[in-house]
C-alpha positions in Angstrom: 59.6 7.1 -49.8 59.6 9.2 -46.7 56.3 10.8 -47.7 54.8 7.4 -48.3 56.0 6.1 -45.0 54.7 9.2 -43.2 51.2 8.8 -44.8 51.2 5.1 -43.8 52.2 5.9 -40.3 49.6 8.6 -40.0 46.9 6.2 -41.3 48.1 3.5 -38.9 48.0 6.0 -36.0 44.4 7.0 -36.8 43.4 3.3 -36.8 45.3 2.7 -33.6 43.7 5.8 -32.0 40.3 4.6 -33.1 40.8 1.2 -31.6 42.0 2.7 -28.3 39.1 5.1 -28.1 36.6 2.3 -28.8 38.2 0.1 -26.2 38.1 3.0 -23.7 34.4 3.6 -24.4 33.7 -0.1 -23.9 35.6 0.0 -20.6 33.5 2.9 -19.4 30.3 1.2 -20.4 31.3 -1.9 -18.6 31.6 0.2 -15.4 28.6 2.5 -15.9 26.0 0.0 -17.3 25.9 -2.3 -14.2 25.5 0.8 -12.0 22.5 1.9 -14.0 21.1 -1.6 -14.1 21.7 -2.2 -10.3 20.3 1.2 -9.2 19.0 0.8 -5.6 15.2 0.9 -4.9 14.8 2.8 -1.7 11.5 2.2 0.2 10.4 4.9 2.7 8.9 3.4 5.8 6.9 5.5 8.2 5.7 4.7 11.8 4.5 6.3 15.0 7.0 5.1 17.6 10.5 6.4 18.2 13.8 5.1 16.9 14.5 3.2 20.2 11.2 1.2 20.1 11.1 -2.5 19.8 9.5 -2.3 16.4 12.3 -0.2 14.9 15.3 -1.5 16.8 14.3 -5.2 16.8 12.1 -5.7 13.8 12.2 -3.1 11.1 16.0 -2.3 11.0 17.1 -6.0 10.9 14.4 -6.6 8.3 15.8 -3.8 6.1 19.3 -5.2 6.5 18.2 -8.6 5.4 16.5 -7.2 2.3 19.6 -5.2 1.4 21.9 -8.2 1.9 19.7 -10.6 -0.1 19.3 -8.1 -3.0 23.0 -7.2 -3.1 22.2 -3.6 -2.1 19.5 -3.1 -4.8 16.7 -3.0 -2.2 16.9 -0.6 0.8 14.6 0.5 3.5 14.7 4.1 4.9 12.9 4.3 8.2 11.1 7.5 9.4 10.0 7.1 13.1 7.8 9.3 15.3 5.6 10.5 12.4 8.6 12.6 11.1 7.1 12.8 7.6 3.9 14.4 9.0 0.4 13.4 9.8 -0.9 11.5 12.8 -0.8 7.8 13.7 -4.4 7.1 12.5 -3.5 8.5 9.1 -0.6 6.1 8.4 -2.7 3.4 6.7 -3.9 5.9 4.1 -0.4 7.2 3.6 0.5 3.8 2.4 -2.7 3.4 0.4 -2.2 6.8 -1.3 1.5 6.4 -2.0 2.6 9.2 0.3 5.2 6.7 1.5 6.0 3.2 0.3 5.5 1.3 3.6 3.9 1.9 7.0 3.7 0.1 10.3 0.5 0.8 12.1 -2.5 -0.3 14.2 -5.6 -1.0 12.1 -7.6 -0.4 15.3 -6.6 3.3 15.3 -9.4 3.8 12.7 -12.5 2.7 14.6 -14.6 0.1 12.8 -12.7 0.3 9.5 -11.2 -3.2 9.8 -13.8 -5.3 11.6 -12.5 -8.8 10.8 -9.1 -8.4 12.3 -10.7 -7.3 15.6 -11.3 -11.0 16.4 -7.7 -11.3 17.6 -8.3 -8.3 20.0 -11.3 -9.9 21.8 -10.9 -10.4 25.5 -8.8 -13.4 26.6 -7.9 -14.4 23.1 -4.1 -13.7 23.2 -1.7 -16.4 24.2 2.0 -15.5 23.6 2.8 -12.9 21.0 4.7 -15.7 19.2 1.8 -18.1 18.8 -0.8 -15.3 18.3 1.2 -13.5 15.7 1.8 -16.7 13.7 -1.9 -17.5 13.9 -2.9 -14.0 12.8 -0.5 -14.1 9.8 -2.0 -17.5 8.7 -5.5 -16.2 9.3 -4.8 -13.1 7.2 -3.9 -15.2 4.1 -7.4 -16.6 4.0 -9.7 -14.0 5.7 -8.1 -10.6 5.5 -7.3 -10.2 1.8 -10.4 -8.2 1.0 -10.3 -6.1 4.2 -6.8 -4.9 3.3 -7.1 -5.1 -0.5 -6.1 -1.4 -1.1 -2.6 -2.1 0.2 0.0 -4.9 -0.2 0.3 -6.4 3.4 3.8 -7.5 4.3 3.1 -8.7 7.8 0.4 -9.0 10.5 1.4 -9.5 14.1 0.3 -8.7 17.7 2.1 -7.4 20.8 2.5 -9.5 24.0 -0.5 -9.5 26.3 -1.3 -6.1 27.7 -1.4 -4.9 31.3 -2.9 -2.0 33.3 -0.5 0.8 34.3 -2.2 3.2 36.7 -1.1 6.5 38.3 -2.4 6.4 41.9 -4.7 3.5 42.4 -3.7 -0.2 42.3 -6.1 -2.3 40.2 -6.6 -5.5 42.1 -10.1 -6.5 41.0 -12.9 -5.3 38.7 -14.3 -3.0 41.4 -11.1 -1.0 41.4 -11.8 0.0 37.7 -15.1 1.6 38.5 -15.0 5.2 37.4 -11.3 5.1 36.3 -10.5 6.8 33.0 -8.5 4.1 31.2 -6.8 4.4 27.8 -7.5 1.7 25.2 -6.0 1.4 21.7 -9.0 0.2 19.7 -12.8 -0.3 19.6 -12.7 -3.8 21.0 -10.5 -2.8 24.0 -12.6 0.2 24.8 -15.7 -2.0 24.6 -14.0 -4.3 27.0 -13.2 -1.5 29.4 -16.8 -0.4 29.5 -17.9 -4.0 30.3 -15.4 -4.0 33.2 -16.8 -0.8 34.7 -14.1 1.6 33.6 -14.5 4.9 31.6 -12.8 4.0 28.3 -10.7 6.6 26.5 -9.5 5.7 23.1 -6.2 7.2 21.9 -3.1 6.3 19.9 -0.1 5.3 22.1 2.0 8.5 21.4 -0.6 10.5 23.3 -0.4 8.4 26.5 2.5 10.0 28.3 1.1 13.5 28.1 -2.4 12.2 29.0 -1.1 10.4 32.1 1.0 13.4 33.3 -2.0 15.8 32.9 -4.5 13.5 34.5 -6.5 13.1 31.3 -6.4 9.4 32.0 -5.9 7.5 35.3 -4.5 4.4 33.7 -3.4 3.0 30.4 -3.6 -0.5 28.9 -0.2 -1.2 27.3 2.2 -4.0 26.7 5.4 -3.8 28.7 7.7 -3.3 25.8 6.1 0.0 24.7 6.4 1.4 28.3 10.2 1.8 27.6 10.1 4.3 24.7 7.1 6.0 26.3 8.9 6.2 29.7 5.4 5.7 31.1 6.8 3.9 34.2 7.9 7.3 35.4 4.3 8.5 35.3 2.6 5.7 37.1 3.0 3.8 40.4 1.1 0.6 39.8 1.0 -2.3 37.3 -1.5 -5.1 37.0 -0.9 -8.3 35.1 -2.9 -11.5 34.6 -2.0 -15.1 35.3 -3.1 -17.9 33.1 -2.8 -19.2 29.5 -4.6 -16.2 28.0 -4.0 -12.5 28.4 -6.7 -9.9 28.9 -6.0 -8.2 25.5 -3.6 -7.5 22.7 -3.6 -5.2 19.7 -3.0 -6.1 16.0 -0.5 -4.5 13.7 0.1 -4.4 10.0 3.2 -3.7 7.9 1.5 -2.4 4.7 3.0 -1.4 1.4 1.7 0.8 -1.4 0.4 -1.5 -4.2 2.1 0.5 -7.0 5.4 0.7 -5.1 5.3 -3.1 -4.8 4.3 -3.7 -8.5 7.0 -1.3 -9.7 9.8 -3.5 -8.3 11.6 -5.9 -10.6 10.3 -9.5 -10.2 13.4 -10.7 -8.4 13.2 -8.0 -5.8 9.5 -8.7 -5.3 10.4 -12.3 -4.7 13.0 -11.3 -2.1 10.5 -9.0 -0.4 7.9 -11.8 -0.3 10.5 -14.3 1.1 11.5 -12.0 3.9 8.0 -11.0 4.8 4.7 -12.8 5.7 5.0 -16.0 7.8 8.9 -15.7 8.0 8.6 -12.2 9.5 5.8 -13.1 11.8 8.0 -15.9 13.2 10.5 -13.2 14.1 8.1 -10.5 15.3 6.2 -12.6 17.9 9.2 -13.9 19.9 10.8 -10.5 19.7 7.8 -8.9 21.5 7.7 -11.8 24.1 11.4 -11.3 24.9 11.2 -7.6 25.2 8.6 -7.5 27.9 11.0 -8.1 30.7 12.9 -4.9 30.0 9.9 -2.8 30.8 9.2 -4.8 34.0 12.8 -4.3 35.1 12.7 -0.6 34.7 9.4 -0.4 36.7 10.8 -2.6 39.5 14.0 -0.4 39.7 11.8 2.7 40.2 10.0 1.0 43.1 6.6 0.7 41.4 4.1 -1.8 42.8 3.0 -4.9 41.0 -0.3 -6.8 41.1 -0.9 -10.3 39.8 -4.5 -11.2 39.1 -4.9 -14.9 39.8 -6.5 -17.3 37.4 -9.4 -17.7 39.8 -10.0 -13.9 39.9 -9.5 -13.7 36.1 -12.5 -16.0 35.5 -14.7 -13.2 36.9 -13.2 -10.8 34.4 -13.7 -13.3 31.6 -17.3 -13.7 32.5 -17.8 -10.0 32.6 -16.4 -9.6 29.1 -18.3 -12.4 27.4 -20.8 -9.7 26.2 -18.0 -8.1 24.3 -17.4 -11.3 22.4 -21.0 -12.0 21.7 -21.6 -8.3 20.8 -18.8 -8.5 18.2 -20.3 -11.6 16.7 -23.7 -10.0 16.5 -22.3 -6.8 15.0 -20.4 -8.8 12.4 -23.5 -10.7 11.4 -25.3 -7.3 11.0 -22.5 -6.2 8.6 -22.8 -9.4 6.6 -19.8 -11.3 8.1 -19.7 -14.7 9.7 -18.2 -13.7 13.1 -18.6 -17.2 14.6 -16.5 -18.7 11.8 -13.7 -16.1 12.3 -13.8 -16.6 16.1 -13.5 -20.4 15.8 -10.7 -20.1 13.2 -8.7 -17.6 15.3 -9.0 -19.8 18.4 -8.0 -22.9 16.4 -4.9 -21.2 14.9 -3.7 -19.8 18.2 -4.0 -23.3 19.7 -2.3 -24.8 16.7 0.8 -22.6 17.1 0.8 -23.1 20.9 0.9 -26.8 20.5 3.8 -26.5 18.0 5.9 -24.8 20.7 5.1 -27.5 23.3 
């Protein structure tokens, strides 16, 4: 009897041990499987300004946090500022196109003539507020920029607030003061405008501005106020010239562009989250951010004792007339390249006015 009991006990033990082992394996799988299924997708984002810039501090970092929260941690953005992954600012677009990184934030105008349609928003006296103009550009892009940016997946288009002159030694009070001055411009349209105004245009990406000012390579730079803070350019100049009126002298356009394969490789639900947090929703955040952040740059310049010039609306009419050739020249050039520049110009103006009226 004892032998029979022992054999039965041993058999029961084996069954019991098997059940426990099976349950334990099931428990481990219940922990491990979700971890595998919920593995985070990390998107590497590269840009040319530093980590304290408006775009990183105010736009890209909060955007990344919203994506992470909405996806339950499955979608994360890792930001690399100041070209830390290599290359130069004009190469950023191709870095996104070629998959060197997942996302870039950059200026299309840094590659002269490559993106002619978007230039319509950089024409003289087009820009209103960064808010209304960014919303207008984003809507414009959905109809007119798909082909121009077809080798990437655009997430956002926007502009900066109206730009100003920042000059080393000479105050710019009228067009005559520009004659012979070497002035930095960010894009083809802006350098064309500087030529029409009598200046000597020098095209260069914004990271080169501080060194160029300090060495006298340029006498002045066209910049929005917000970027003067990370560049510390107010320490290198003495004078600042702004324009009164409903329209600013110039702006520059920006794109947040994603590699197409990186976008397509995301699960459908994560693509939906990315789409929801980008486009028009993100443009509605970017524009007001750039408008608000202008005052910080002005305050720093005032505290340093720099001098300010305000070009009146009456004086600005002379500047507008002098730059009409830039607008007509762009329309003519577009026609020669097979584009309807007049249509784009009318549409851009209509959309800017539309979003201005929505704010009023």
